[in-house]
C-alpha positions, -999 to 999 in steps of 0.1 A, spaced: 381 243 95 399 249 61 434 237 54 450 271 57 435 278 91 444 243 103 480 248 92 482 282 108 469 268 141 494 239 139 523 263 134 510 284 162 509 253 185 545 242 178 558 278 181 539 281 214 556 249 226 590 262 216 584 295 233 573 279 265 603 256 265 626 286 260 611 304 290 612 272 310 650 269 304 656 300 325 634 287 353 651 254 352 685 270 354 673 290 385 661 258 401 693 238 394 714 267 407 693 266 438 703 231 446 677 209 429 693 179 411 686 178 374 671 143 376 648 154 404 637 184 384 630 162 354 609 139 375 590 168 390 583 182 355 567 150 343 550 140 376 534 175 380 524 176 344 506 143 343 475 152 365 466 182 343 467 160 311 446 133 327 421 159 339 418 173 304 414 138 290 386 129 314 369 162 309 369 158 271 354 124 274 325 137 296 318 167 273 311 146 242 302 110 234 335 90 233 344 77 199 381 76 206 401 44 210 408 31 244 441 16 254 429 -19 247 417 -9 213 452 -1 201 473 -26 183 505 -37 201 526 -16 177 505 15 185 508 9 223 545 5 219 546 38 199 528 57 227 549 43 255 581 47 235 574 83 228 570 90 265 602 71 273 620 91 247 608 123 264 625 112 296 656 98 279 661 130 260 663 150 292 685 124 310 710 122 281 711 160 278 719 164 315 746 137 312 762 155 283 762 187 303 780 170 331 809 162 307 810 192 284 791 220 300 758 234 289 766 250 255 778 222 233 753 195 243 725 219 238 736 228 203 741 191 194 706 182 208 688 211 192 706 211 158 710 173 151 674 164 159 660 182 128 685 165 106 676 131 120 639 138 117 643 150 80 663 119 70 639 95 86 609 113 74 621 114 38 633 78 39 600 65 53 580 85 28 563 108 54 573 139 33 590 144 0 625 158 -4 629 191 -21 650 223 -23 626 241 1 630 213 27 668 214 23 669 252 24 647 255 54 668 229 73 701 247 65 688 281 74 673 268 107 705 251 117 726 281 109 703 304 128 703 282 159 741 279 158 744 317 157 719 321 185 735 297 210 772 300 201 792 315 230 808 349 225 842 334 232 837 304 209 836 268 219 872 263 230 888 230 237 867 201 250 873 190 286 882 155 297 855 129 291 847 145 258 839 113 240 813 103 266 799 138 266 795 137 228 778 103 230 753 115 255 746 146 235 740 128 203 718 103 223 697 133 234 693 145 198 682 110 188 657 108 216 643 142 208 639 131 171 620 101 184 596 123 203 589 144 172 584 114 149 563 96 176 539 126 179 538 132 142 528 96 135 505 90 165 473 70 157 446 95 145 419 79 166 438 87 198 434 124 207 465 145 213 456 150 250 451 113 256 483 103 238 502 130 258 487 117 291 498 82 283 532 92 271 539 116 300 529 89 325 556 67 309 581 95 311 574 101 348 579 64 356 612 64 336 624 95 355 614 80 388 635 50 380 665 73 372 661 97 401 653 73 429 687 55 431 707 87 434 682 104 458 654 129 451 660 165 461 630 186 471 623 223 465 631 247 494 609 278 499 581 293 480 601 305 450 614 270 442 580 254 447 565 280 423 593 274 398 589 236 399 551 239 395 556 262 366 579 238 348 555 209 354 523 226 344 533 252 318 565 241 302 557 204 303 519 197 302 508 227 282 539 228 260 539 191 252 501 191 245 505 221 221 533 204 204 515 170 201 485 187 186 505 207 161 529 180 151 500 158 138 491 186 113 525 194 100 553 175 84 578 161 109 606 184 97 583 215 100 573 205 135 608 201 148 620 233 131 591 252 146 603 243 181 638 258 173 623 291 185 632 278 220 668 293 221 655 326 205 629 330 233 655 321 259 679 347 245 651 374 244 640 367 279 676 368 291 680 402 275 648 415 290 650 400 325 687 394 331 703 424 313 721 401 288 714 419 255 715 400 222 745 405 201 744 413 163 753 376 156 723 364 176 700 388 157 713 374 124 705 340 137 670 350 146 665 363 111 678 331 95 655 311 118 625 332 107 634 327 71 636 290 76 601 288 91 587 310 63 603 287 37 587 257 53 553 274 55 555 282 18 565 246 12 535 233 31 511 257 12 526 245 -22 521 209 -12 484 215 -3 477 233 -36 495 208 -58 
């Protein structure tokens, strides 16, 4: 596989992950409105997603001679990275829900989505994972502006409710954890396949969410529609999406990987327009164009880096 094809597939993988997460947001909202506690839904996402990842892992091992590293082959630092990435998955969701409890859905979502690329870019440049340049800066600015236009409420943000400081802290915590997930996947040991690392990481995430949901009580789906919705979020928007992201993130720069997943609010807006009769406004279409330009700029940046 040549470098151009590999890069195209990597971008396709992270875009697929973002699209699946965007569709899953509507399903999650339906389930939460139906009475399922956010912590219980997060637990179900990871717990139902783990079996598919382990099945794919074991099938891959049976189909070819195993030359991949086992858990015991990893250094202690690498083991910590795998487990830490999984824990960050769970903490990202938990912090986001806590921010929503204080501030409502809009502002924590913007903080989590928009601050994570900035954190990733700063860490990535500081650690030498990717060079700083005008294309990186331009892509980041365009992406953040596009997402802000996509998710900004029509009536504006308005005054923050009581408990705003705690809500902001939780929201920025969510962004920080999401950045850890991106960086963890981007720097995962090469000898550990993406499906294996995802299975290990998601097992850690499921255990973290079990510890968070058990003390407050677990709520169970009621009826066929809720069970189907929970199964969809576990298998499609968690297992498939995280595996696609983990595979693509290894083949892109960390900033490009996180910007690619910013397609999530665009997909959510398009699906809301198509399924819920909530048409996109001109401001949202401008945001979509800016987001597309950001991704195009980062693609050209990656091509220039390969040819130089």
